Structure formats: C-alpha cells, structure tokens
C-alpha positions in Angstrom: -5.0 -12.2 3.4 -3.9 -8.6 3.8 -7.5 -7.5 3.8 -8.0 -9.4 7.1 -5.1 -7.6 8.8 -6.2 -4.3 7.4 -9.6 -4.8 9.0 -8.0 -5.1 12.4 -6.1 -1.8 12.1 -8.4 0.3 10.0 -11.7 0.2 11.8 -10.7 3.1 14.1 -9.4 5.0 11.1 -12.7 5.1 9.1 -14.0 8.5 9.7 -15.2 10.0 6.5 -15.9 7.0 4.2 -14.3 4.0 2.8 -11.5 6.0 1.3 -10.1 7.0 4.7 -8.2 3.7 5.4 -6.2 4.1 2.1 -4.2 7.0 3.7 -1.7 4.7 5.3 1.8 5.5 4.0 4.3 2.7 4.0 6.9 1.0 1.8 5.5 -2.2 0.3 8.0 -4.7 -1.2 7.5 -7.8 -3.4 7.2 -11.3 -2.0 10.6 -12.4 -3.3 12.2 -9.4 -1.7 10.6 -10.2 1.6 11.8 -13.8 1.3 15.3 -12.7 0.7 15.2 -10.4 3.8 13.7 -13.1 6.0 16.4 -15.5 4.9 19.1 -13.1 6.1 17.5 -13.4 9.6 17.5 -17.1 9.6 13.8 -17.5 8.9 12.8 -20.6 7.0 11.6 -19.7 3.5 11.1 -21.8 0.3 14.0 -21.9 -2.2 13.1 -19.4 -4.9 14.3 -17.0 -7.6 12.7 -14.0 -9.2 12.9 -13.7 -13.0 11.8 -11.0 -15.5 12.1 -12.8 -18.8 11.3 -16.1 -20.4 15.0 -16.6 -21.1 15.8 -16.3 -17.4 12.8 -18.6 -16.6 14.3 -21.3 -18.7 17.8 -20.8 -17.1 16.3 -20.9 -13.6 14.5 -24.2 -14.2 17.6 -25.7 -15.7 20.2 -24.5 -13.1 18.4 -23.5 -9.9 15.8 -26.3 -9.9 17.5 -29.2 -11.9 15.9 -31.9 -9.8 12.4 -30.5 -9.2 9.5 -32.1 -11.0 7.0 -29.4 -10.0 7.4 -25.7 -9.3 5.3 -22.8 -8.0 5.0 -19.9 -10.4 3.9 -16.7 -8.6 3.2 -13.4 -10.3 4.8 -10.5 -8.4 2.4 -7.6 -7.8 2.0 -5.5 -4.7 -1.5 -6.7 -4.0 -3.2 -9.6 -2.2 -5.6 -12.1 -3.8 -3.3 -13.1 -6.5 -4.3 -16.8 -6.5 -7.9 -15.9 -7.3 -7.0 -13.0 -9.6 -7.5 -12.9 -13.4 -5.2 -11.5 -16.1 -6.7 -9.1 -18.6 -5.5 -11.5 -21.3 -8.0 -14.0 -19.9 -5.5 -16.2 -18.0 -6.9 -17.2 -14.6 -4.9 -17.1 -11.4 -1.7 -15.3 -10.5 -0.2 -18.3 -8.6 0.1 -21.8 -10.2 1.7 -25.1 -9.3 2.9 -26.7 -12.6 5.2 -29.4 -13.9 8.7 -28.2 -14.5 8.3 -28.5 -18.3 5.3 -26.2 -18.2 6.9 -23.4 -16.1 8.0 -21.4 -19.1 4.6 -21.6 -20.8 2.8 -20.5 -17.6 5.3 -17.6 -16.9 4.7 -16.5 -20.5 1.1 -15.9 -19.7 2.0 -13.7 -16.7 5.0 -11.6 -17.6 4.2 -8.2 -19.0 0.5 -8.8 -18.4 -2.0 -7.0 -16.2 -3.3 -8.9 -13.2 -6.6 -7.9 -11.6 -7.3 -8.9 -8.0 -9.8 -7.9 -5.3 -7.1 -5.5 -4.0 -5.9 -3.9 -7.3 -9.1 -2.4 -8.5 -10.3 -2.8 -12.0 -7.2 -1.3 -13.5 -5.0 -4.1 -12.2 -1.2 -4.1 -11.9 1.5 -5.1 -14.3 3.5 -8.3 -13.7 7.1 -7.5 -14.4 8.6 -10.5 -12.6 7.5 -14.0 -11.6 8.8 -15.8 -8.5 9.7 -19.4 -9.1 9.7 -21.5 -5.9 10.2 -25.1 -4.9 6.9 -26.9 -4.2 6.8 -27.7 -0.5 5.2 -30.8 0.9 2.8 -29.1 3.4 1.1 -30.9 6.2 -0.5 -27.8 7.8 -1.2 -24.1 7.0 -1.4 -21.4 9.7 -1.6 -17.6 9.8 1.0 -15.3 11.4 1.3 -11.5 11.5 3.0 -8.7 13.4 1.4 -5.2 13.3 1.6 -2.0 15.3 -1.3 -1.7 17.7 -2.6 1.7 18.9 -4.4 0.2 21.9 -1.2 -1.3 23.4 1.1 1.3 21.9 3.4 -1.4 20.6 3.8 -4.5 18.4 1.0 -7.0 18.4 1.5 -10.6 17.1 -1.5 -12.3 15.6 -1.6 -16.1 15.3 -4.2 -18.5 14.0 -4.0 -22.3 13.7 -5.7 -22.1 10.3 -4.4 -20.1 7.3 -4.8 -19.8 3.6 -7.0 -17.8 1.2 -10.1 -17.9 3.4 -8.5 -16.2 6.4 -10.9 -13.2 6.2 -14.0 -15.5 6.3 -12.5 -17.5 9.1 -11.9 -14.4 11.2 -15.5 -13.4 10.8 -17.0 -16.8 11.6 -14.6 -18.0 14.3 -12.9 -15.0 15.9 -11.9 -17.1 18.9 -9.3 -18.8 16.7 -7.4 -15.5 16.3 -4.8 -15.2 19.1 -3.4 -11.8 19.8 -0.1 -11.4 21.8 0.9 -7.8 22.6 4.7 -7.3 23.0 6.2 -4.8 25.5 8.3 -2.6 23.2 10.8 -1.9 25.9 11.3 -5.5 27.1 11.1 -7.1 23.7 9.7 -10.5 23.0 10.0 -13.0 25.9 10.1 -16.8 25.8 6.6 -16.7 27.4 5.3 -14.4 24.6 6.8 -16.6 21.9 5.3 -19.7 23.5 1.8 -18.1 23.5 2.2 -17.4 19.8 3.3 -21.0 19.1 0.3 -22.3 21.1 -1.9 -20.1 19.0 -0.4 -21.5 15.8 -0.8 -25.1 17.2 1.8 -26.7 15.0 1.2 -30.4 14.4 4.7 -31.7 13.5 7.2 -28.8 13.8 9.6 -28.9 16.8 8.2 -26.6 19.5 11.5 -25.0 20.5 12.5 -24.4 16.9 9.1 -22.8 16.3 9.7 -20.5 19.3 13.0 -19.4 17.8 11.4 -18.7 14.4 8.9 -16.5 16.1 11.7 -14.6 17.9 13.6 -14.1 14.6 10.5 -12.8 12.9 10.0 -10.2 15.8 13.7 -9.2 15.5 13.2 -8.6 11.7 10.1 -6.6 12.4 11.9 -4.3 14.9 15.3 -4.0 13.3 13.8 -3.3 9.8 11.3 -0.7 11.0 8.3 -2.8 9.7 4.8 -1.5 10.1 3.4 -4.9 9.2 4.7 -8.4 8.6 2.2 -11.0 7.4 2.8 -14.6 6.7 -0.1 -16.6 5.1 0.4 -19.4 5.1 2.9 -20.1 7.9 3.3 -23.7 6.9 4.6 -26.9 8.3 6.4 -29.2 6.0 6.7 -33.0 5.9 10.3 -32.7 7.2 8.9 -31.0 10.3 10.0 -27.4 9.5 8.0 -24.2 10.2 8.3 -22.2 6.9 7.1 -18.7 5.8 5.5 -19.9 2.6 4.2 -16.5 1.5 5.0 -13.2 3.3 4.1 -9.5 2.9 6.1 -6.8 4.6 5.5 -3.0 4.9 8.0 -0.5 6.3 7.7 2.9 8.0 8.5 5.6 5.4 9.9 7.7 8.3 12.7 5.2 8.7 13.9 5.6 5.1 17.0 7.5 6.2 18.3 4.5 8.2 16.9 1.7 6.0 18.4 2.8 2.7 19.0 -0.8 1.6 15.4 -1.8 2.1 14.0 1.4 0.6 16.1 0.9 -2.5 13.8 -2.0 -3.2 10.8 0.3 -3.9 9.1 -0.6 -7.1 7.5 2.6 -8.5 5.8 0.7 -11.4 3.5 -0.8 -8.8 2.6 2.5 -7.3 0.1 5.2 -8.3 2.0 7.3 -10.8 0.4 10.4 -9.3 2.0 9.6 -6.0 5.3 8.9 -7.6 5.2 12.3 -9.3 4.2 14.0 -6.1 7.0 12.5 -4.1 9.5 13.8 -6.6 8.0 17.3 -6.1 8.1 16.9 -2.3 4.3 17.1 -2.1 2.2 15.1 0.3 -0.3 13.4 -2.1 -2.4 10.3 -1.8 -4.7 9.3 -4.7 -8.3 8.3 -3.8 -11.3 7.4 -5.9 -13.5 10.5 -6.0 -14.3 13.3 -8.4 -13.1 16.5 -6.7 -9.4 17.2 -6.7 -8.1 19.0 -3.6 -5.1 21.2 -3.1 -4.8 22.4 0.5 -2.0 23.6 2.8 -1.8 21.7 6.0 -2.8 18.1 6.7 -5.5 19.0 9.2 -7.1 21.5 6.9 -6.8 18.9 4.0 -8.7 16.3 6.1 -11.3 18.8 7.1 -11.7 19.8 3.4 -12.3 16.2 2.4 -14.8 15.8 5.3 -16.8 18.8 4.2 -16.8 17.6 0.6 -18.3 14.3 1.8 -20.8 16.2 3.9 -22.1 18.0 0.8 -22.4 14.8 -1.1 -19.2 14.8 -3.0 -16.1 12.5 -3.0 -12.5 13.7 -2.8 -10.2 12.5 -5.5 -7.1 12.9 -3.4 -5.4 14.1 -0.3 -2.9 16.8 -1.2 -1.1 18.9 1.3 1.3 21.4 -0.4 2.8 22.3 3.0 3.5 25.6 4.7 6.3 26.7 2.5 5.5 25.5 -1.0 7.2 27.2 -4.0 5.3 28.4 -7.1 6.9 25.5 -9.0 5.4 23.0 -6.5 2.0 24.5 -6.9 2.3 24.1 -10.7 3.3 20.5 -10.3 0.4 19.9 -7.9 -2.0 21.2 -10.6 -0.4 18.9 -13.2 -1.0 15.9 -10.9 -4.6 16.9 -10.2 -5.5 17.4 -13.8 -3.8 14.1 -14.8 -6.6 12.2 -13.1 -9.4 11.5 -15.6 -11.9 11.0 -12.8 -11.5 14.6 -11.5 -14.6 16.7 -12.5 -13.7 19.8 -10.4 -10.7 21.1 -8.4 -11.0 22.8 -5.0 -8.1 25.0 -3.8 -8.4 25.7 -0.1 -5.6 27.9 1.3 -5.3 29.4 4.7 -2.2 31.5 4.5 0.1 31.5 7.5 3.6 30.7 6.5 2.2 29.8 3.1 1.4 33.0 1.3 -1.8 33.4 -0.8 0.0 35.3 -3.5 2.4 32.4 -4.1 -0.5 30.0 -4.5 -2.3 32.5 -6.8 0.7 32.9 -9.0 1.1 29.1 -9.1 -2.5 28.6 -10.2 -2.1 31.2 -13.0 1.2 29.6 -14.2 -0.3 26.1 -14.0 -3.2 27.3 -16.2 -0.8 28.4 -18.8 1.0 25.0 -18.8 -1.9 22.7 -18.3 -5.2 22.9 -20.2 -7.7 23.2 -17.4 -10.8 21.4 -18.6 -12.6 21.3 -15.3 -14.0 24.0 -13.0 -11.7 25.4 -10.3 -13.0 26.6 -7.0 -10.7 28.8 -5.0 -10.9 29.8 -1.3 -8.0 32.0 -0.1 -7.6 33.4 3.4 -4.7 34.7 5.4 -1.3 36.2 4.6 -1.3 38.4 1.4 -4.8 37.3 0.6 -5.6 40.6 -1.2 -2.6 40.3 -3.4 -3.6 36.7 -4.2 -7.1 37.6 -5.1 -5.9 40.4 -7.3 -3.5 38.1 -9.2 -6.3 35.7 -9.8 -8.7 38.5 -10.9 -6.2 40.1 -13.3 -5.4 36.7 -14.8 -8.7 36.6 -16.6 -9.2 33.0 -15.6 -12.7 31.7 -15.2 -12.4 30.7 -11.5 -15.2 30.2 -9.0 -14.4 32.0 -5.8 -15.7 31.1 -2.3 -15.9 33.1 0.9 -15.4 30.2 3.3 -14.7 26.4 3.4 -18.4 25.4 3.5 -19.2 27.7 0.6 -16.2 26.3 -1.4 -17.1 22.7 -0.8 -20.7 23.3 -1.8 -19.7 25.0 -5.0 -17.1 22.3 -5.8 -19.7 19.5 -5.4 -22.1 21.5 -7.6 -19.5 22.1 -10.3 -18.4 18.5 -10.4 -22.0 17.4 -11.0 -22.6 19.9 -13.9 
C-alpha cells in the first residue's frame, strides 16, 4: 500500500542507491490514532478501540462491542504489509477477522510479539497495541491518497477505483486506473476537483454528494494538520451506502511540530530506529541506513557528497549524520556513541570542513569519545578549515590509531578499504 505511494514520490529522489529514498523525515502515527484524528474532521471511520493488554481486550469485547459476532484484530506497527506479515513466534498475519469469542486468543498471539513485514526489514517491529474494529459489510474497495507533489508544487490527490493489498501490482499493470488531481494550494479544493476525485473512485452505491463532502473533509485534514501524506487503502463502500476510510496512514511535516503539538505528542519512539531517537535527543541530524561505513560530517550537502563518494568507491554508507555548524564537544561524543552502537558498522569516516564548526572541537570530541566508547572499528579522519592545525595536533597527541586523509576522495577510498579488511 504505502510502497505504491512511495514509488510515485521517490523516483526523482533516488540518486545514489536504494538507500536514498529513506531520507524522508516525517512523523508517522498508528492507524488507530489516524482514525481518531479523521473522526474529529467528520470523516467516516469504523468503530474501533486500541488496547495494550489482554485484560483490556476482554473488556473492549464485552463493553465496546457487546452485539458484534465478528471483529477485526489489527496489530499496530508503523509499517505496511501487516496482513501478509509474519510474527517471529510463527503466527501468520498481522490483521485477522475472527469471531468475538476468539478475539482474546488472537490478540494474545500479537501483543508483545515482533511482526515482520515487507516494510519492516528482517528485524521486524514490536506490537505494543492491537486495534479492535467492527467488521464492516463492504461492497467495494478503492484507493485514495493525498501527497505533496514537486511537479505541481502543491497537494496531489490520487484515486483509483480498485484498492486493497495488490495496489502496487495494479499500478504497474493498469496505470490508467490511477487518477491524479492536482490542487491549487492558494484556491484550495473546489467542487470540480472533488468531483474528479469521486469519478476516479467510481463508487457503486455511496451517495455522490456525500462522497464529495468526504473528499473535501480529507483535504481539510491534510492541510490543517500539516500532513505530508494521507493514504487510505481501502477507501470502502459499505452495504449501508457509506464511504468509509477502512484503513488509513498519515504522515506529518516535522517542521510543523511547533504548531501541531497535540499531533506530535502521538509519536511512538518504540517504533522508530533507536539510533534516530538518541540523535534527536542530542539535537543531531541522523538517519540510519543499511550500509557498513558510519559517517560523521558537518553540513547536509557535504554529508550527501560524502555518501555519494563512498558509493562511488564501492562502499555503502551506514547513516546520514550532520553534526551541524555549531556542534559542541558533547554532541560529537554522542554522535560517536550512536555510530558505534550499530553492529553493521565496519569503519567510521569523519569528514569535517571547518567554517563555523572548528576542527579542534571535533578532534577533542573524537578523543573524548574514544575514552568513553570502546572503538573496535577503524576511524578515518579528514579535517580541513578553521583551526585545522590544532585539530590535527590534538589527534596526533592522543595516541589514537587513526587513519588520516588529505581530501574527501582519499578519505572515502581509505574508509571503504578499512571496512573490507
């Protein structure tokens, strides 16, 4: 589901390998949280409740769904592909429709367990909550999404009259079924825009005017909540002729955290890369990747160039890490702790061009980090710029076994070689 939408937005971002598209930064919230938010905007969502223990599962079935014979049990992880996922305990599937008297048993196989999907990687994600929902009588499933489009410099609504788990395959085989409606960010969504979206969805039984209003409410939510993506799969029609957001995923712009405090309080750090959580606490710009060479660089542009040159020399970067132009010695120490916490890292490349950031501060941070962290991998250092001589002297007098480099190309070549040895 989400993979399909990511394909649409990430093709132009893939510059230096498959890891490039992972560098999107946005708050991701759970399905049940998204449903609660949509409900506040008058968007039709299934009746549901999130629970974190078997005791609360039993209470929810008894008091929230007293008249339901069947319920949907959904594991809550921040990744797509849950329905086809597999738990490490052997239980198959992160989404199940079961009889009411089997809900507790099913939830017990999910809560506290690790779910592996096509989007989590082999490590999987822990299920801390399950979302219990009413089982809807669906007569049709469609696909709906809103994203930010670089080409039109504004929101783009995507609609398809067919939805479900095979949306990616559908988009590949029948691209003409995907309808795209760009929205003028200054005018907002018009009746004509909303009508085009509804025509793209091609509802069979839902009232046309009600469907148009649902589309407008979804766009209002997208704008007022500073979303970067809103994806509903499926957007479903029920037997009582309602258009319902049966399963939704929402992302939010991190830059809007200052005015979306209520939404950003929903962040679930247990679902995030622990390295990124630690970096955020230290006010470091860090994104974990899948390579073997840890990078510590000052400046986003130089960090990107460093990763590109590592790839050019046949290596793979383990992270994006920009310590910024005014990092303290303590931040440098914390950066090293994060880099060395990654078991996949076989070498570390420090690439500093000192402008505002002084080379002696970086050097002192490296030395102090070495005292606090057992460095078990080679460290390649390239320093240039402000106070470079003092920085090199600090490193030399430390007695550390560092690999020095004269320029970026030399540093990348030595880092790749060191990671392979």
